N, C-alpha and C positions, 0 to 999 in steps of 0.2 A: 747822536741825536735819536736814533731809533730806540736805543736802550732807555733813554730818558722818557720818551713817549710811552713805551711799553710799561715802564715802572709807574708812571702817573696813572695810566689806565687801570693797571692791576690794583694799585693802592686805592684809587678812587672807587673802583668796583667793590673792593673788600670793605671799605668804609660805608658805602651805601648798603651793602648786605648786612653789615653790623647794625646800621640804623634800622633796617627792616626787621631784623630779629629782635631788637630792643622794643620796637613798636608792637610786635606780636606778643611780647611778654608784658608790656606795661600799659598799653592803651586800654580804656575802660570797658569797651564792649566788642562783640564779635565783628561788627561792621567796620569799626575803625581798625581792628587788628587785621582783618582781611584786606583793607585798603593798603596798609603798610606792607603786607606780604606780597600783594600783587604788583603795586606800582613800584615801590622801592626795590622789590625783589627782581623785577624784570630789568630795571635800570642797572642794578648792581651786577646781575649776571651778564648783561650785555656788555658792560665795560670790561669785565674780566675776560670774556670771550674775545673782545677786540684786542685786549692786551696780549693774549695768547697768539692771535693772528699776527700782530706786529712783531712779536718775538720770533715766531717761526718764519713768516715772510713768504711761504710757498703759496702758489695759486690754489692748490687743493685745500689747504687749511683755510684760506680766505673764503672759498666757496662753502666749506662746511660751517664756518662761523656765521656767514651771512644767512645761510639757510636756517641755522639754529636760532638766530635773532629774529628772523621773520616768523618762525614757528612760535616763539615766545610772544611776539606782538600780536599774532593772530589768535592764539588759543587762550592766553592768560586773561584778557578782558572778558571773553565769553564765559570762561569757567568762573571768574569772580562774580560776574553778573548772575549766573545761575545759582551759585552758592549763596549769594546775598538774598536773592529772591526766595530760595528755599528756607533760609533762616528766618526771614521776615514772616513768611506765611506760617512757618512752624511756631512763631511766637518768641523767637530769641529776644531777650530784653534789650531795650535801647538804653543808652547812657542817659542818666537823669538830667544832665546838663543840656540836652538837646532842646533847642527853642521850639521846634515843631516836628510833627510827623507828617511829611509830605505825601506819604502813601496811604494815609488814613482814608478809608472809604474807596481807595483805588484797588487795593489787593485785600483779600480776606486774611485775617490774622487769628491764629490759634493761641492756646495757652501753653507756653513752653514748659515741658516737664510735668504737666498736670496729669495726675493719675485719676482714673475714675473713682468716685467715692459716693457713698449713699447719702443723699440729701434728705435730712429729716426736718430741716427748718430753713426758710428763706427769710433773710433779714434785709429789709430795704431802708436805707437811710433817707429820711424825708427832708428834702431841702427845696425851698421855693425857687423855681426857675422855669425856663421854657420847656423843659423836657420831663417835668414831674409827672404829668398825666400819663404820658406814654410809658414812663418807667413803672408806674403803678400797675398799668395793664400788663406789662411784661412780667412783673413780679408775681402777679396773680396767676398768669399762665405757667410760669416756672413752678410755682407751688402746686398747682393742679397737675402738672406733668409728673412731678416726683411724688405726689401724694404727701406733701410736706406741710408743716405748720407755717403760716404766713405771719411775719412780725414786722411792724412798722416802727421805726425809731426816729422821732423828730429831735434833732440835736441842735443845741444853741451853743455856738462857740463863744462862751462868755468871756474868756481871757482876751480874745481879739476885739470883741465889742467894747470891753472895758478900757482898751488901750486908745486913749485920745491924743497921744503924743505929748510933747513937752508942754507943761502948764506954766504960764507966767505968774509972777508974784501977784497974789490977790485973785487968781483965777480958779482956785480950788473948788469953790462953790459952783461956778459955771461948769467946770469939768465933771463934777459929780452929777449935775443935772443932765449933762450930755450922756453920761454912762447910763443913768437911770432911764432916760428917754430911749436910748438904743435898745436896752434890754426889754423894756416894755413893748416896743415895736416888734422886736424879734419874737417875743412870747405870743403876741397877738397873731403874727403871721404863722407861727408854728401851730397855733390852735386851728387856724384855717386849713393848714396843710393836713393836720391830723383828721379834720372833718372830711376832707376829700378822700383820704385813705380809707376811713371808716365806711363811707358810702360805697366805695368799690369793693371792700372786703366783705361787707355785710351781704351782698348779693352773690358772692362767689361760691358759697357752700363749703368753704374751707374753715378749718380751725385757725383763728387769727387773734392777734393781740396788738396793742399799740401803746407806746410809752413816750414820755418826754424826758430828755436828759439835758443837763447843762454842764459844760466843762470842755476839756480838750477832745476834739473829735477822734484823733488818732487813738487815744487811750480807751475811749468809750467803745469804739468799734472793735478794737482788738480784744476787749474783754468779752464781747458778744461772739467772737469768732470761735469756731470749734471744728473738729474733724468732720462733723456731719452738718455743718452750717454753711450755707452759701450767703455771703454778704454782698450786697449790690448797692451801687450809688448811681445817681443821675449825673450826666455831664454838665459842664458849664454852670455850675452853681456851688457855692460854698455854704458852710453852716452858719453864716451870718443871717440866714433866712431873708436875703435880699436887702437887708438894711444898708450894707456898705456897697451893694451892687458889684460884688467881686466876681469876675469871670476868670476862673482859674482851671488848670488841669487837676481835677480832684485826685486822680490816682497818683500822680506824681507828688502832690503835696502831702498826701496821706502816708507815703512811703510804706506801703502795705507789707506786713510780714506775718500774715495770718496762715493758719494751717491749710486753708483752701484759697484758691485764687479769688481776687476781688473782681466782681463783674460790673460792667458799666451798662446800664439799661436806659432806654429812652432815645438812643441815637436814631 
């Protein structure tokens, strides 16, 4: 009976350790991999130690195993917490499938792996939303801080606005009118947004420019990005210019792959 129990503990511990190592290799971000290493690792190691104690059976071995397991239970959660906190503050990327960042505005967050670079141009994506005015102010301050050119780009996500969903038979005319109405409303809003940017930029004393683009925001912003360009967006607003009233995580949806990190201004 003792041999069977020891075998079950050793095999179970080995399987849990295998699961932990698989999680470290395959899970999508640092925080999930750390969770696998700490939680499953402690359980797996603990089961293996218990199996060794059952096989040996001596009092001295049981004392050593209990002390080792207590040490693991006391130190691993603390170490995991500190490592996770350091990774978050350092800007380690989160998995894109995360529904929300519960530590947003609770802990400071840096840019992981971001090396200093000379900023010659600050590009602000102009989108209608509650944070736009603040974003413009911060973009002006950034451009002044770096002595850079300030550029505002009002983008209209024409493909999304043109997508009106399934159209029933005989509804093509109505669908086209809806597309035209959406685009016209977005262009009017974009003109208002551009005017607000111009008013702020005109009194800044900076070299500045502004433009209007229509198309896919990802492609348009990536085309503007460069090694000396800082691209910024305002949170909680998409490039429908408020027509569809979309409240989205802009950074996550853009799937940014520019040479420099994408900045969020206006929070």
